[in-house]
C-alpha positions as CSV (number, residue, x, y, z in Angstrom):
1,M,157.1,88.5,156.0
2,P,156.4,86.4,152.9
3,D,154.5,87.9,150.0
4,F,151.4,85.8,150.6
5,D,149.3,87.8,148.2
6,T,151.6,86.9,145.3
7,Q,152.0,83.3,146.5
8,V,148.2,82.7,146.6
9,R,147.6,84.3,143.2
10,D,150.4,82.2,141.6
11,A,149.4,79.0,143.3
12,L,145.7,79.3,142.5
13,P,145.2,80.1,138.8
14,E,141.6,79.1,139.2
15,L,141.1,82.5,140.8
16,E,140.8,83.8,137.2
17,H,137.6,81.8,136.8
18,V,135.9,84.0,139.4
19,E,134.1,86.8,137.5
20,S,133.7,89.1,140.4
21,D,136.8,91.1,141.1
22,D,135.6,91.7,144.7
23,L,135.0,88.0,145.4
24,R,138.4,87.1,143.9
25,E,140.1,89.6,146.3
26,R,138.2,88.2,149.3
27,I,139.4,84.7,148.5
28,V,143.0,86.0,148.4
29,E,142.5,87.9,151.6
30,A,141.2,84.9,153.4
31,W,144.2,82.8,152.3
32,V,146.6,85.6,153.3
33,L,145.1,85.9,156.8
34,G,145.2,82.2,157.3
35,L,148.8,81.8,156.1
36,D,149.9,84.8,158.2
37,R,148.1,83.6,161.4
38,G,149.1,80.0,160.8
39,G,152.8,81.0,160.6
40,W,153.3,79.5,157.2
41,R,156.3,80.4,155.0
42,D,154.7,79.3,151.8
43,V,151.1,78.4,150.7
44,T,152.5,75.2,149.0
45,D,153.9,73.9,152.4
46,I,150.5,73.0,153.7
47,P,149.9,69.3,153.2
48,Y,146.7,67.8,151.9
49,A,146.2,65.9,155.2
50,W,148.0,65.8,158.5
51,N,149.4,62.4,157.6
52,I,149.6,62.7,153.7
53,H,152.3,65.1,152.7
54,E,152.9,63.8,149.2
55,V,150.1,66.0,147.9
56,T,149.7,69.7,148.9
57,N,146.6,71.4,150.0
58,V,147.0,73.7,147.0
59,E,146.9,70.7,144.6
60,H,143.8,69.4,146.4
61,V,141.8,72.7,146.4
62,R,142.7,73.3,142.8
63,G,141.4,69.8,141.9
64,V,138.2,70.3,143.9
65,A,137.6,73.6,142.0
66,R,138.1,71.9,138.6
67,I,136.0,68.9,139.5
68,A,133.2,71.1,140.9
69,V,133.2,73.3,137.8
70,D,133.1,70.2,135.5
71,A,130.1,68.9,137.5
72,A,128.4,72.3,137.4
73,T,128.8,72.2,133.6
74,Q,127.1,68.8,133.5
75,Q,124.3,70.0,135.7
76,R,123.7,72.9,133.3
77,E,123.9,70.9,130.1
78,F,122.1,67.7,131.3
79,H,119.6,69.0,133.9
80,D,119.2,72.6,132.8
81,A,120.2,73.7,136.4
82,D,121.8,77.1,137.0
83,P,124.5,76.7,139.6
84,D,126.5,79.9,140.3
85,L,130.0,79.4,139.1
86,D,131.6,82.2,141.2
87,T,130.1,80.6,144.4
88,I,131.4,77.2,143.4
89,V,134.9,78.3,142.5
90,A,135.2,80.5,145.6
91,A,133.9,77.8,147.9
92,A,136.1,75.2,146.4
93,L,139.2,77.4,146.7
94,L,138.3,78.2,150.3
95,H,136.9,74.9,151.5
96,D,140.3,73.9,153.0
97,V,141.8,77.3,153.9
98,G,141.2,76.4,157.5
99,K,144.1,73.9,157.2
100,C,146.3,77.0,157.7
101,Y,145.1,76.9,161.3
102,E,144.7,73.1,161.8
103,Y,147.9,71.7,160.4
104,P,150.9,73.7,161.8
105,D,151.4,71.0,164.4
106,F,151.8,68.3,161.7
107,V,154.7,69.8,159.7
108,D,158.4,70.4,160.4
109,D,159.3,73.7,162.0
110,E,161.2,74.6,158.9
111,F,157.9,75.4,157.2
112,L,156.7,77.8,159.9
113,D,157.4,81.2,161.4
114,D,155.7,81.9,164.7
115,P,152.1,80.5,164.4
116,S,149.6,82.4,166.4
117,P,148.3,80.4,169.4
118,R,145.1,82.5,169.2
119,Y,144.2,80.8,165.9
120,V,146.3,77.7,165.5
121,S,144.7,74.5,166.8
122,D,143.8,71.1,165.6
123,E,140.8,71.1,167.9
124,I,138.7,73.2,165.4
125,P,137.9,71.4,162.1
126,H,139.4,73.2,159.1
127,S,136.0,73.4,157.5
128,I,134.7,75.5,160.4
129,S,137.8,77.7,160.6
130,G,137.6,78.1,156.8
131,Y,134.0,79.2,157.1
132,A,135.1,81.7,159.8
133,L,137.9,83.1,157.6
134,A,135.4,83.5,154.6
135,H,133.0,85.2,157.0
136,E,135.6,87.5,158.4
137,V,136.7,88.8,155.0
138,G,133.1,89.4,153.9
139,C,132.6,86.5,151.4
140,P,128.9,86.3,150.4
141,L,126.7,83.9,152.5
142,S,126.3,81.7,149.4
143,V,130.1,81.0,149.5
144,Q,130.3,80.7,153.3
145,R,127.5,78.2,153.4
146,A,129.3,76.0,150.7
147,I,132.6,75.8,152.7
148,P,131.7,73.4,155.6
149,H,131.8,70.0,154.0
150,F,131.2,67.5,156.8
151,L,127.6,66.2,157.3
152,G,125.7,68.2,159.8
153,E,127.9,71.3,159.8
154,V,125.5,73.5,157.8
155,P,121.8,73.0,158.0
156,T,121.0,74.5,154.6
157,R,122.7,72.8,151.6
158,T,122.6,74.5,148.3
159,L,123.3,73.0,144.8
160,E,126.6,74.9,144.9
161,A,127.5,73.4,148.4
162,E,126.6,69.9,147.2
163,L,128.8,70.3,144.1
164,V,131.8,71.4,146.2
165,K,131.2,68.7,148.8
166,S,131.0,66.0,146.1
167,A,134.1,67.4,144.3
168,N,136.0,67.4,147.6
169,S,135.0,63.7,148.2
170,A,136.1,62.8,144.6
171,S,139.5,64.5,145.0
172,S,140.0,63.1,148.5
173,N,139.2,59.6,147.4
174,A,141.7,59.9,144.6
175,I,144.4,61.3,146.9
176,T,144.0,58.7,149.7
177,Q,143.9,55.9,147.2
178,A,147.1,57.1,145.4
179,A,149.0,57.9,148.6
180,M,147.9,55.2,150.9
181,G,145.9,52.6,148.9
182,L,142.8,53.5,151.0
183,T,139.4,54.9,150.1
184,L,138.5,58.1,151.9
185,Q,136.1,56.2,154.1
186,E,138.8,53.7,155.1
187,W,141.2,56.6,155.8
188,V,138.6,58.3,158.0
189,E,137.9,55.1,159.9
190,E,141.5,54.3,160.5
191,Y,142.6,57.8,161.5
192,S,139.3,59.2,162.9
193,Q,140.8,60.5,166.1
194,T,142.4,63.4,164.1
195,A,140.7,63.3,160.8
């Protein structure tokens, strides 16, 4: 079995921005569970999207974390808001952990070892399975609530959730434009049957 713990820690240096040791360990644990159940060989093998393999999911979640922290800094300095940075970084790093379950059917078999049919399915959106993983490992409710990022998935939106959602949109727009020459909205409209 691959050493997913080391892989995750090496792939996500933004973990060091999480002040809570306990929360940092729960983030790693969620990724390790997802990778193991998804049958992945390496955390960097998960693509950003089912049809965009030029960018990895790791690159995307790192970008979301960085954009969200930058936005939180602006919120603090410009609006005197007080967003919780541990929640923001944790949710940003976990917002797409559910792709461990959703994307095995969209990569070559060489990237996988025995995905679990109990968990792996493209029928459950990755934002929901990511929420479930965060819940399972005991992440705080504030982090869990900030993971689902599609409109209508969570009834209560917090400042932290909105910052992660906005950062995800910004990163996703940049990736779809660079990889396919499409805005995120155009990508969703064109590929909505599996998006």
